[in-house]
TORKOL-4160 file (C-alpha; in steps of 0.2 Angstrom, whole numbers, padded with zeros to 4 digits, m for minus):
449
<pt num="1" X="0086" Y="0105" Z="0381"/>
<pt num="2" X="0099" Y="0106" Z="0368"/>
<pt num="3" X="0094" Y="0112" Z="0350"/>
<pt num="4" X="0097" Y="0096" Z="0342"/>
<pt num="5" X="0084" Y="0088" Z="0353"/>
<pt num="6" X="0070" Y="0098" Z="0347"/>
<pt num="7" X="0065" Y="0086" Z="0332"/>
<pt num="8" X="0065" Y="0068" Z="0328"/>
<pt num="9" X="0067" Y="0059" Z="0311"/>
<pt num="10" X="0053" Y="0046" Z="0309"/>
<pt num="11" X="0055" Y="0029" Z="0299"/>
<pt num="12" X="0047" Y="0037" Z="0284"/>
<pt num="13" X="0060" Y="0051" Z="0284"/>
<pt num="14" X="0047" Y="0064" Z="0291"/>
<pt num="15" X="0054" Y="0076" Z="0304"/>
<pt num="16" X="0043" Y="0080" Z="0318"/>
<pt num="17" X="0044" Y="0089" Z="0335"/>
<pt num="18" X="0053" Y="0080" Z="0349"/>
<pt num="19" X="0041" Y="0075" Z="0363"/>
<pt num="20" X="0048" Y="0067" Z="0379"/>
<pt num="21" X="0030" Y="0062" Z="0384"/>
<pt num="22" X="0031" Y="0049" Z="0370"/>
<pt num="23" X="0046" Y="0041" Z="0378"/>
<pt num="24" X="0038" Y="0041" Z="0395"/>
<pt num="25" X="0022" Y="0033" Z="0388"/>
<pt num="26" X="0031" Y="0020" Z="0379"/>
<pt num="27" X="0040" Y="0015" Z="0395"/>
<pt num="28" X="0025" Y="0015" Z="0405"/>
<pt num="29" X="0015" Y="0005" Z="0392"/>
<pt num="30" X="0029" Y="m0009" Z="0393"/>
<pt num="31" X="0028" Y="m0009" Z="0412"/>
<pt num="32" X="0009" Y="m0011" Z="0412"/>
<pt num="33" X="0011" Y="m0026" Z="0400"/>
<pt num="34" X="0020" Y="m0035" Z="0414"/>
<pt num="35" X="0010" Y="m0029" Z="0428"/>
<pt num="36" X="0019" Y="m0012" Z="0433"/>
<pt num="37" X="0009" Y="0004" Z="0437"/>
<pt num="38" X="0022" Y="0016" Z="0443"/>
<pt num="39" X="0021" Y="0031" Z="0431"/>
<pt num="40" X="0034" Y="0041" Z="0442"/>
<pt num="41" X="0047" Y="0028" Z="0438"/>
<pt num="42" X="0043" Y="0029" Z="0419"/>
<pt num="43" X="0046" Y="0048" Z="0420"/>
<pt num="44" X="0062" Y="0046" Z="0429"/>
<pt num="45" X="0068" Y="0033" Z="0416"/>
<pt num="46" X="0063" Y="0044" Z="0402"/>
<pt num="47" X="0073" Y="0058" Z="0410"/>
<pt num="48" X="0088" Y="0046" Z="0409"/>
<pt num="49" X="0085" Y="0043" Z="0390"/>
<pt num="50" X="0084" Y="0062" Z="0387"/>
<pt num="51" X="0101" Y="0064" Z="0396"/>
<pt num="52" X="0109" Y="0051" Z="0385"/>
<pt num="53" X="0102" Y="0059" Z="0370"/>
<pt num="54" X="0109" Y="0076" Z="0375"/>
<pt num="55" X="0126" Y="0068" Z="0378"/>
<pt num="56" X="0126" Y="0061" Z="0360"/>
<pt num="57" X="0119" Y="0077" Z="0353"/>
<pt num="58" X="0132" Y="0085" Z="0341"/>
<pt num="59" X="0129" Y="0099" Z="0329"/>
<pt num="60" X="0113" Y="0099" Z="0319"/>
<pt num="61" X="0111" Y="0080" Z="0320"/>
<pt num="62" X="0093" Y="0075" Z="0323"/>
<pt num="63" X="0090" Y="0058" Z="0332"/>
<pt num="64" X="0080" Y="0045" Z="0324"/>
<pt num="65" X="0066" Y="0035" Z="0331"/>
<pt num="66" X="0076" Y="0019" Z="0331"/>
<pt num="67" X="0090" Y="0028" Z="0340"/>
<pt num="68" X="0079" Y="0034" Z="0354"/>
<pt num="69" X="0071" Y="0017" Z="0355"/>
<pt num="70" X="0088" Y="0009" Z="0357"/>
<pt num="71" X="0092" Y="0021" Z="0371"/>
<pt num="72" X="0076" Y="0016" Z="0380"/>
<pt num="73" X="0081" Y="m0002" Z="0379"/>
<pt num="74" X="0098" Y="0002" Z="0386"/>
<pt num="75" X="0091" Y="0012" Z="0401"/>
<pt num="76" X="0078" Y="m0001" Z="0405"/>
<pt num="77" X="0091" Y="m0015" Z="0406"/>
<pt num="78" X="0104" Y="m0005" Z="0415"/>
<pt num="79" X="0091" Y="0000" Z="0429"/>
<pt num="80" X="0087" Y="m0018" Z="0432"/>
<pt num="81" X="0069" Y="m0018" Z="0423"/>
<pt num="82" X="0072" Y="m0034" Z="0413"/>
<pt num="83" X="0054" Y="m0039" Z="0412"/>
<pt num="84" X="0049" Y="m0022" Z="0406"/>
<pt num="85" X="0064" Y="m0021" Z="0394"/>
<pt num="86" X="0058" Y="m0038" Z="0387"/>
<pt num="87" X="0040" Y="m0032" Z="0384"/>
<pt num="88" X="0047" Y="m0016" Z="0375"/>
<pt num="89" X="0059" Y="m0027" Z="0364"/>
<pt num="90" X="0045" Y="m0039" Z="0359"/>
<pt num="91" X="0033" Y="m0024" Z="0355"/>
<pt num="92" X="0047" Y="m0017" Z="0344"/>
<pt num="93" X="0049" Y="m0033" Z="0335"/>
<pt num="94" X="0030" Y="m0035" Z="0332"/>
<pt num="95" X="0029" Y="m0018" Z="0325"/>
<pt num="96" X="0044" Y="m0022" Z="0313"/>
<pt num="97" X="0036" Y="m0038" Z="0307"/>
<pt num="98" X="0020" Y="m0028" Z="0303"/>
<pt num="99" X="0029" Y="m0015" Z="0294"/>
<pt num="100" X="0038" Y="m0028" Z="0284"/>
<pt num="101" X="0022" Y="m0036" Z="0280"/>
<pt num="102" X="0015" Y="m0020" Z="0273"/>
<pt num="103" X="0030" Y="m0017" Z="0263"/>
<pt num="104" X="0028" Y="m0034" Z="0255"/>
<pt num="105" X="0010" Y="m0030" Z="0251"/>
<pt num="106" X="0003" Y="m0043" Z="0263"/>
<pt num="107" X="m0015" Y="m0041" Z="0269"/>
<pt num="108" X="m0018" Y="m0036" Z="0287"/>
<pt num="109" X="m0035" Y="m0045" Z="0288"/>
<pt num="110" X="m0027" Y="m0059" Z="0298"/>
<pt num="111" X="m0038" Y="m0073" Z="0290"/>
<pt num="112" X="m0025" Y="m0086" Z="0294"/>
<pt num="113" X="m0031" Y="m0086" Z="0312"/>
<pt num="114" X="m0049" Y="m0089" Z="0307"/>
<pt num="115" X="m0053" Y="m0108" Z="0304"/>
<pt num="116" X="m0052" Y="m0110" Z="0285"/>
<pt num="117" X="m0069" Y="m0119" Z="0284"/>
<pt num="118" X="m0077" Y="m0104" Z="0292"/>
<pt num="119" X="m0070" Y="m0092" Z="0279"/>
<pt num="120" X="m0075" Y="m0104" Z="0265"/>
<pt num="121" X="m0093" Y="m0105" Z="0272"/>
<pt num="122" X="m0095" Y="m0086" Z="0272"/>
<pt num="123" X="m0087" Y="m0084" Z="0255"/>
<pt num="124" X="m0098" Y="m0098" Z="0248"/>
<pt num="125" X="m0113" Y="m0089" Z="0255"/>
<pt num="126" X="m0108" Y="m0072" Z="0248"/>
<pt num="127" X="m0106" Y="m0080" Z="0230"/>
<pt num="128" X="m0122" Y="m0089" Z="0231"/>
<pt num="129" X="m0131" Y="m0072" Z="0236"/>
<pt num="130" X="m0121" Y="m0062" Z="0223"/>
<pt num="131" X="m0113" Y="m0050" Z="0235"/>
<pt num="132" X="m0095" Y="m0056" Z="0234"/>
<pt num="133" X="m0089" Y="m0040" Z="0227"/>
<pt num="134" X="m0094" Y="m0022" Z="0229"/>
<pt num="135" X="m0101" Y="m0020" Z="0211"/>
<pt num="136" X="m0112" Y="m0035" Z="0213"/>
<pt num="137" X="m0119" Y="m0028" Z="0229"/>
<pt num="138" X="m0122" Y="m0012" Z="0219"/>
<pt num="139" X="m0131" Y="m0021" Z="0206"/>
<pt num="140" X="m0143" Y="m0029" Z="0218"/>
<pt num="141" X="m0147" Y="m0013" Z="0226"/>
<pt num="142" X="m0150" Y="m0005" Z="0209"/>
<pt num="143" X="m0162" Y="m0018" Z="0206"/>
<pt num="144" X="m0172" Y="m0014" Z="0221"/>
<pt num="145" X="m0166" Y="m0030" Z="0231"/>
<pt num="146" X="m0159" Y="m0021" Z="0246"/>
<pt num="147" X="m0173" Y="m0028" Z="0258"/>
<pt num="148" X="m0169" Y="m0045" Z="0251"/>
<pt num="149" X="m0151" Y="m0043" Z="0256"/>
<pt num="150" X="m0156" Y="m0038" Z="0273"/>
<pt num="151" X="m0167" Y="m0053" Z="0276"/>
<pt num="152" X="m0154" Y="m0065" Z="0269"/>
<pt num="153" X="m0139" Y="m0058" Z="0279"/>
<pt num="154" X="m0149" Y="m0058" Z="0295"/>
<pt num="155" X="m0155" Y="m0076" Z="0292"/>
<pt num="156" X="m0137" Y="m0081" Z="0290"/>
<pt num="157" X="m0131" Y="m0073" Z="0306"/>
<pt num="158" X="m0146" Y="m0080" Z="0316"/>
<pt num="159" X="m0141" Y="m0097" Z="0310"/>
<pt num="160" X="m0124" Y="m0094" Z="0317"/>
<pt num="161" X="m0130" Y="m0090" Z="0334"/>
<pt num="162" X="m0142" Y="m0105" Z="0333"/>
<pt num="163" X="m0127" Y="m0117" Z="0330"/>
<pt num="164" X="m0117" Y="m0109" Z="0344"/>
<pt num="165" X="m0131" Y="m0112" Z="0356"/>
<pt num="166" X="m0133" Y="m0130" Z="0350"/>
<pt num="167" X="m0114" Y="m0133" Z="0354"/>
<pt num="168" X="m0115" Y="m0125" Z="0371"/>
<pt num="169" X="m0131" Y="m0136" Z="0375"/>
<pt num="170" X="m0121" Y="m0151" Z="0370"/>
<pt num="171" X="m0108" Y="m0147" Z="0384"/>
<pt num="172" X="m0121" Y="m0142" Z="0397"/>
<pt num="173" X="m0115" Y="m0155" Z="0410"/>
<pt num="174" X="m0097" Y="m0148" Z="0411"/>
<pt num="175" X="m0098" Y="m0129" Z="0405"/>
<pt num="176" X="m0099" Y="m0116" Z="0419"/>
<pt num="177" X="m0093" Y="m0101" Z="0410"/>
<pt num="178" X="m0099" Y="m0095" Z="0392"/>
<pt num="179" X="m0087" Y="m0082" Z="0385"/>
<pt num="180" X="m0092" Y="m0071" Z="0370"/>
<pt num="181" X="m0076" Y="m0063" Z="0364"/>
<pt num="182" X="m0071" Y="m0052" Z="0349"/>
<pt num="183" X="m0063" Y="m0036" Z="0344"/>
<pt num="184" X="m0071" Y="m0019" Z="0345"/>
<pt num="185" X="m0088" Y="m0017" Z="0337"/>
<pt num="186" X="m0089" Y="m0035" Z="0332"/>
<pt num="187" X="m0107" Y="m0036" Z="0339"/>
<pt num="188" X="m0103" Y="m0045" Z="0355"/>
<pt num="189" X="m0117" Y="m0036" Z="0365"/>
<pt num="190" X="m0131" Y="m0041" Z="0354"/>
<pt num="191" X="m0124" Y="m0058" Z="0351"/>
<pt num="192" X="m0123" Y="m0060" Z="0370"/>
<pt num="193" X="m0142" Y="m0055" Z="0371"/>
<pt num="194" X="m0147" Y="m0067" Z="0357"/>
<pt num="195" X="m0137" Y="m0081" Z="0363"/>
<pt num="196" X="m0144" Y="m0079" Z="0381"/>
<pt num="197" X="m0161" Y="m0080" Z="0374"/>
<pt num="198" X="m0158" Y="m0096" Z="0366"/>
<pt num="199" X="m0150" Y="m0104" Z="0381"/>
<pt num="200" X="m0164" Y="m0098" Z="0393"/>
<pt num="201" X="m0177" Y="m0105" Z="0381"/>
<pt num="202" X="m0168" Y="m0122" Z="0382"/>
<pt num="203" X="m0170" Y="m0121" Z="0401"/>
<pt num="204" X="m0153" Y="m0115" Z="0406"/>
<pt num="205" X="m0151" Y="m0101" Z="0420"/>
<pt num="206" X="m0138" Y="m0088" Z="0416"/>
<pt num="207" X="m0129" Y="m0075" Z="0427"/>
<pt num="208" X="m0121" Y="m0061" Z="0417"/>
<pt num="209" X="m0104" Y="m0054" Z="0424"/>
<pt num="210" X="m0099" Y="m0037" Z="0418"/>
<pt num="211" X="m0080" Y="m0037" Z="0415"/>
<pt num="212" X="m0079" Y="m0018" Z="0413"/>
<pt num="213" X="m0081" Y="m0016" Z="0432"/>
<pt num="214" X="m0064" Y="m0023" Z="0434"/>
<pt num="215" X="m0055" Y="m0009" Z="0425"/>
<pt num="216" X="m0041" Y="m0001" Z="0435"/>
<pt num="217" X="m0043" Y="0017" Z="0440"/>
<pt num="218" X="m0041" Y="0029" Z="0425"/>
<pt num="219" X="m0025" Y="0037" Z="0432"/>
<pt num="220" X="m0016" Y="0020" Z="0431"/>
<pt num="221" X="m0020" Y="0018" Z="0412"/>
<pt num="222" X="m0007" Y="0021" Z="0399"/>
<pt num="223" X="m0010" Y="0037" Z="0388"/>
<pt num="224" X="m0002" Y="0046" Z="0374"/>
<pt num="225" X="0005" Y="0064" Z="0372"/>
<pt num="226" X="m0013" Y="0069" Z="0366"/>
<pt num="227" X="m0020" Y="0063" Z="0383"/>
<pt num="228" X="m0029" Y="0048" Z="0375"/>
<pt num="229" X="m0031" Y="0034" Z="0387"/>
<pt num="230" X="m0028" Y="0016" Z="0381"/>
<pt num="231" X="m0043" Y="0005" Z="0387"/>
<pt num="232" X="m0039" Y="m0008" Z="0373"/>
<pt num="233" X="m0026" Y="m0018" Z="0382"/>
<pt num="234" X="m0031" Y="m0033" Z="0393"/>
<pt num="235" X="m0019" Y="m0026" Z="0406"/>
<pt num="236" X="m0031" Y="m0011" Z="0408"/>
<pt num="237" X="m0041" Y="m0025" Z="0418"/>
<pt num="238" X="m0038" Y="m0032" Z="0435"/>
<pt num="239" X="m0035" Y="m0049" Z="0428"/>
<pt num="240" X="m0030" Y="m0057" Z="0445"/>
<pt num="241" X="m0046" Y="m0051" Z="0453"/>
<pt num="242" X="m0056" Y="m0058" Z="0439"/>
<pt num="243" X="m0049" Y="m0075" Z="0440"/>
<pt num="244" X="m0051" Y="m0075" Z="0459"/>
<pt num="245" X="m0069" Y="m0070" Z="0458"/>
<pt num="246" X="m0073" Y="m0083" Z="0444"/>
<pt num="247" X="m0065" Y="m0097" Z="0455"/>
<pt num="248" X="m0075" Y="m0092" Z="0470"/>
<pt num="249" X="m0091" Y="m0090" Z="0460"/>
<pt num="250" X="m0090" Y="m0107" Z="0452"/>
<pt num="251" X="m0086" Y="m0114" Z="0470"/>
<pt num="252" X="m0103" Y="m0107" Z="0475"/>
<pt num="253" X="m0096" Y="m0094" Z="0486"/>
<pt num="254" X="m0103" Y="m0076" Z="0489"/>
<pt num="255" X="m0093" Y="m0063" Z="0480"/>
<pt num="256" X="m0093" Y="m0044" Z="0482"/>
<pt num="257" X="m0091" Y="m0037" Z="0464"/>
<pt num="258" X="m0083" Y="m0021" Z="0460"/>
<pt num="259" X="m0091" Y="m0006" Z="0451"/>
<pt num="260" X="m0082" Y="0005" Z="0439"/>
<pt num="261" X="m0088" Y="0023" Z="0437"/>
<pt num="262" X="m0084" Y="0029" Z="0419"/>
<pt num="263" X="m0088" Y="0046" Z="0424"/>
<pt num="264" X="m0075" Y="0047" Z="0437"/>
<pt num="265" X="m0063" Y="0035" Z="0430"/>
<pt num="266" X="m0063" Y="0025" Z="0447"/>
<pt num="267" X="m0067" Y="0008" Z="0453"/>
<pt num="268" X="m0077" Y="0005" Z="0469"/>
<pt num="269" X="m0074" Y="m0011" Z="0477"/>
<pt num="270" X="m0087" Y="m0022" Z="0486"/>
<pt num="271" X="m0102" Y="m0015" Z="0477"/>
<pt num="272" X="m0113" Y="m0029" Z="0473"/>
<pt num="273" X="m0115" Y="m0046" Z="0481"/>
<pt num="274" X="m0116" Y="m0061" Z="0469"/>
<pt num="275" X="m0118" Y="m0080" Z="0471"/>
<pt num="276" X="m0120" Y="m0093" Z="0457"/>
<pt num="277" X="m0129" Y="m0109" Z="0459"/>
<pt num="278" X="m0123" Y="m0126" Z="0453"/>
<pt num="279" X="m0136" Y="m0126" Z="0439"/>
<pt num="280" X="m0132" Y="m0108" Z="0433"/>
<pt num="281" X="m0120" Y="m0103" Z="0419"/>
<pt num="282" X="m0109" Y="m0087" Z="0420"/>
<pt num="283" X="m0111" Y="m0077" Z="0404"/>
<pt num="284" X="m0096" Y="m0065" Z="0400"/>
<pt num="285" X="m0096" Y="m0052" Z="0386"/>
<pt num="286" X="m0078" Y="m0046" Z="0384"/>
<pt num="287" X="m0066" Y="m0039" Z="0372"/>
<pt num="288" X="m0052" Y="m0050" Z="0379"/>
<pt num="289" X="m0062" Y="m0065" Z="0383"/>
<pt num="290" X="m0050" Y="m0076" Z="0373"/>
<pt num="291" X="m0034" Y="m0069" Z="0381"/>
<pt num="292" X="m0026" Y="m0083" Z="0392"/>
<pt num="293" X="m0024" Y="m0072" Z="0407"/>
<pt num="294" X="m0042" Y="m0067" Z="0408"/>
<pt num="295" X="m0048" Y="m0085" Z="0414"/>
<pt num="296" X="m0032" Y="m0095" Z="0416"/>
<pt num="297" X="m0037" Y="m0101" Z="0434"/>
<pt num="298" X="m0053" Y="m0110" Z="0426"/>
<pt num="299" X="m0051" Y="m0127" Z="0418"/>
<pt num="300" X="m0054" Y="m0127" Z="0400"/>
<pt num="301" X="m0068" Y="m0140" Z="0401"/>
<pt num="302" X="m0078" Y="m0128" Z="0411"/>
<pt num="303" X="m0077" Y="m0114" Z="0398"/>
<pt num="304" X="m0085" Y="m0112" Z="0381"/>
<pt num="305" X="m0077" Y="m0098" Z="0371"/>
<pt num="306" X="m0086" Y="m0090" Z="0357"/>
<pt num="307" X="m0077" Y="m0078" Z="0345"/>
<pt num="308" X="m0086" Y="m0066" Z="0334"/>
<pt num="309" X="m0079" Y="m0056" Z="0320"/>
<pt num="310" X="m0084" Y="m0046" Z="0304"/>
<pt num="311" X="m0079" Y="m0060" Z="0292"/>
<pt num="312" X="m0085" Y="m0050" Z="0277"/>
<pt num="313" X="m0080" Y="m0060" Z="0261"/>
<pt num="314" X="m0082" Y="m0046" Z="0248"/>
<pt num="315" X="m0069" Y="m0038" Z="0237"/>
<pt num="316" X="m0068" Y="m0019" Z="0236"/>
<pt num="317" X="m0064" Y="m0007" Z="0222"/>
<pt num="318" X="m0046" Y="m0012" Z="0222"/>
<pt num="319" X="m0051" Y="m0031" Z="0219"/>
<pt num="320" X="m0044" Y="m0034" Z="0237"/>
<pt num="321" X="m0055" Y="m0041" Z="0251"/>
<pt num="322" X="m0062" Y="m0027" Z="0262"/>
<pt num="323" X="m0053" Y="m0027" Z="0279"/>
<pt num="324" X="m0063" Y="m0033" Z="0294"/>
<pt num="325" X="m0056" Y="m0019" Z="0304"/>
<pt num="326" X="m0062" Y="m0005" Z="0292"/>
<pt num="327" X="m0080" Y="m0011" Z="0294"/>
<pt num="328" X="m0078" Y="m0012" Z="0313"/>
<pt num="329" X="m0071" Y="0006" Z="0313"/>
<pt num="330" X="m0086" Y="0013" Z="0304"/>
<pt num="331" X="m0098" Y="0004" Z="0316"/>
<pt num="332" X="m0089" Y="0011" Z="0331"/>
<pt num="333" X="m0089" Y="0028" Z="0324"/>
<pt num="334" X="m0108" Y="0028" Z="0321"/>
<pt num="335" X="m0111" Y="0020" Z="0338"/>
<pt num="336" X="m0100" Y="0031" Z="0348"/>
<pt num="337" X="m0106" Y="0047" Z="0340"/>
<pt num="338" X="m0124" Y="0042" Z="0343"/>
<pt num="339" X="m0123" Y="0035" Z="0361"/>
<pt num="340" X="m0108" Y="0045" Z="0368"/>
<pt num="341" X="m0108" Y="0061" Z="0358"/>
<pt num="342" X="m0090" Y="0056" Z="0353"/>
<pt num="343" X="m0083" Y="0064" Z="0338"/>
<pt num="344" X="m0080" Y="0051" Z="0324"/>
<pt num="345" X="m0063" Y="0060" Z="0321"/>
<pt num="346" X="m0057" Y="0055" Z="0338"/>
<pt num="347" X="m0062" Y="0037" Z="0335"/>
<pt num="348" X="m0052" Y="0037" Z="0319"/>
<pt num="349" X="m0037" Y="0044" Z="0328"/>
<pt num="350" X="m0038" Y="0032" Z="0342"/>
<pt num="351" X="m0040" Y="0017" Z="0331"/>
<pt num="352" X="m0022" Y="0013" Z="0330"/>
<pt num="353" X="m0023" Y="0008" Z="0349"/>
<pt num="354" X="m0038" Y="m0003" Z="0345"/>
<pt num="355" X="m0029" Y="m0012" Z="0330"/>
<pt num="356" X="m0012" Y="m0014" Z="0339"/>
<pt num="357" X="m0021" Y="m0022" Z="0354"/>
<pt num="358" X="m0031" Y="m0034" Z="0343"/>
<pt num="359" X="m0015" Y="m0040" Z="0334"/>
<pt num="360" X="m0006" Y="m0043" Z="0351"/>
<pt num="361" X="m0020" Y="m0049" Z="0362"/>
<pt num="362" X="m0035" Y="m0055" Z="0352"/>
<pt num="363" X="m0031" Y="m0062" Z="0335"/>
<pt num="364" X="m0017" Y="m0074" Z="0341"/>
<pt num="365" X="m0030" Y="m0083" Z="0352"/>
<pt num="366" X="m0044" Y="m0085" Z="0339"/>
<pt num="367" X="m0040" Y="m0103" Z="0336"/>
<pt num="368" X="m0043" Y="m0107" Z="0355"/>
<pt num="369" X="m0061" Y="m0103" Z="0353"/>
<pt num="370" X="m0075" Y="m0116" Z="0352"/>
<pt num="371" X="m0085" Y="m0108" Z="0339"/>
<pt num="372" X="m0084" Y="m0093" Z="0327"/>
<pt num="373" X="m0099" Y="m0082" Z="0323"/>
<pt num="374" X="m0099" Y="m0070" Z="0308"/>
<pt num="375" X="m0107" Y="m0054" Z="0311"/>
<pt num="376" X="m0103" Y="m0045" Z="0295"/>
<pt num="377" X="m0118" Y="m0040" Z="0283"/>
<pt num="378" X="m0116" Y="m0034" Z="0266"/>
<pt num="379" X="m0131" Y="m0022" Z="0268"/>
<pt num="380" X="m0122" Y="m0011" Z="0282"/>
<pt num="381" X="m0110" Y="m0004" Z="0269"/>
<pt num="382" X="m0122" Y="0006" Z="0259"/>
<pt num="383" X="m0129" Y="0013" Z="0276"/>
<pt num="384" X="m0111" Y="0018" Z="0281"/>
<pt num="385" X="m0109" Y="0026" Z="0264"/>
<pt num="386" X="m0124" Y="0037" Z="0267"/>
<pt num="387" X="m0118" Y="0041" Z="0285"/>
<pt num="388" X="m0100" Y="0043" Z="0284"/>
<pt num="389" X="m0094" Y="0047" Z="0266"/>
<pt num="390" X="m0093" Y="0066" Z="0269"/>
<pt num="391" X="m0083" Y="0064" Z="0285"/>
<pt num="392" X="m0070" Y="0053" Z="0276"/>
<pt num="393" X="m0069" Y="0065" Z="0262"/>
<pt num="394" X="m0065" Y="0079" Z="0274"/>
<pt num="395" X="m0052" Y="0068" Z="0284"/>
<pt num="396" X="m0042" Y="0063" Z="0269"/>
<pt num="397" X="m0040" Y="0082" Z="0265"/>
<pt num="398" X="m0036" Y="0086" Z="0283"/>
<pt num="399" X="m0023" Y="0073" Z="0287"/>
<pt num="400" X="m0014" Y="0072" Z="0270"/>
<pt num="401" X="0004" Y="0077" Z="0273"/>
<pt num="402" X="0003" Y="0077" Z="0292"/>
<pt num="403" X="0017" Y="0065" Z="0298"/>
<pt num="404" X="0009" Y="0064" Z="0316"/>
<pt num="405" X="m0007" Y="0057" Z="0309"/>
<pt num="406" X="m0001" Y="0045" Z="0296"/>
<pt num="407" X="m0011" Y="0031" Z="0302"/>
<pt num="408" X="m0027" Y="0040" Z="0303"/>
<pt num="409" X="m0024" Y="0046" Z="0285"/>
<pt num="410" X="m0020" Y="0029" Z="0278"/>
<pt num="411" X="m0036" Y="0022" Z="0286"/>
<pt num="412" X="m0046" Y="0037" Z="0280"/>
<pt num="413" X="m0040" Y="0036" Z="0262"/>
<pt num="414" X="m0043" Y="0017" Z="0261"/>
<pt num="415" X="m0061" Y="0018" Z="0268"/>
<pt num="416" X="m0065" Y="0034" Z="0257"/>
<pt num="417" X="m0060" Y="0024" Z="0241"/>
<pt num="418" X="m0072" Y="0010" Z="0247"/>
<pt num="419" X="m0087" Y="0021" Z="0251"/>
<pt num="420" X="m0084" Y="0031" Z="0235"/>
<pt num="421" X="m0090" Y="0017" Z="0224"/>
<pt num="422" X="m0105" Y="0011" Z="0234"/>
<pt num="423" X="m0123" Y="0016" Z="0231"/>
<pt num="424" X="m0129" Y="0024" Z="0247"/>
<pt num="425" X="m0144" Y="0018" Z="0257"/>
<pt num="426" X="m0152" Y="0032" Z="0267"/>
<pt num="427" X="m0169" Y="0024" Z="0271"/>
<pt num="428" X="m0165" Y="0012" Z="0285"/>
<pt num="429" X="m0183" Y="0007" Z="0289"/>
<pt num="430" X="m0181" Y="m0010" Z="0280"/>
<pt num="431" X="m0168" Y="m0015" Z="0293"/>
<pt num="432" X="m0178" Y="m0024" Z="0307"/>
<pt num="433" X="m0176" Y="m0018" Z="0326"/>
<pt num="434" X="m0171" Y="m0036" Z="0330"/>
<pt num="435" X="m0156" Y="m0035" Z="0317"/>
<pt num="436" X="m0139" Y="m0035" Z="0326"/>
<pt num="437" X="m0133" Y="m0020" Z="0316"/>
<pt num="438" X="m0145" Y="m0010" Z="0326"/>
<pt num="439" X="m0132" Y="m0011" Z="0340"/>
<pt num="440" X="m0123" Y="0002" Z="0330"/>
<pt num="441" X="m0135" Y="0012" Z="0320"/>
<pt num="442" X="m0148" Y="0013" Z="0334"/>
<pt num="443" X="m0166" Y="0007" Z="0335"/>
<pt num="444" X="m0163" Y="m0010" Z="0342"/>
<pt num="445" X="m0177" Y="m0020" Z="0350"/>
<pt num="446" X="m0165" Y="m0025" Z="0364"/>
<pt num="447" X="m0158" Y="m0017" Z="0379"/>
<pt num="448" X="m0140" Y="m0016" Z="0376"/>
<pt num="449" X="m0133" Y="m0006" Z="0391"/>
């Protein structure tokens, strides 16, 4: 490789080492988005991109990210991969729009996709309970009212689940599938359990379908130059097989369900026999439950789609509303460290995949849901302060000035500023085992696996 291809100029002007693996992964990711799974072809196409770059390499001129991406588009189109090229172009446009929004100072909380009435209800509740900004929360904690905040917050969440169950029961004559969807660490698992309890108490019979068993084999997933696999995209799932099985189950047929072994990264077909009676509902807890391709073969009248999100309406130290994604990031760090011995630093470094997939495959479909549940609680923030503040302080120092970890640095710095002003709560005994927050901090009364 020629000397001028040893480095790349990023959009912010930073110069980083050239890595062909990034080109290969970008092409493969675009191919996966349109149903392709041939990594060898992605590698061959990335070789062509490098050849063009070398031909255009003169003197000490260092190529920019934009120039490389232009050549990727050119190679895809010239090789007849029109659908992959379109997916790649659309992805570039989406990223450009997001960068422009950041430059204009626009929020990335995406509240415009949440029904305005829902946001107003949550904000109104926060004002009434004096937790609408971080300093009011601190005041209540300082007065010894933490246990009251826990009780009030949990009561609001439980009422939300009650209301969702009531709506489902109102459509019990037509609904065959109940979908609990939402972004990572939004509380889908506990909400599914609690909703199921209410529906069974009302006399409904439920059959749970684990969508994780429909993952493609690990070797077919996109990954980055660090070897980090992307499970966050709906294309990581065999959507065609999911639709086929749902159609057959609703028709009363017997179906052999697959099983995905996360230890080996492989899916075993025909693992479990399942048949659903006419009087039973299929319950699905899925990150991408609202994604159109997940259940496109099922008529809308047969589906009830519930969306869950951390709709915290509280202003932070910068007088801006705390971002939903930051709260969920901390939840996932705590849960994965406890359940999977997963280093929270890895969660932070992986989060850009999580967020990117949310913005492309989850957020745009929120307004197709039948009901929205708010799972955010003001009282979890002081707990996260006690558990994670030291880590975020260290990460801010470690990532500062590292152009390859700019996303991780910006998130770490923002969350660090938030946690810094909070009064920590280390005694978690006032949080009951039935609380949905126990899904993340441990000690839940429910079996969540």
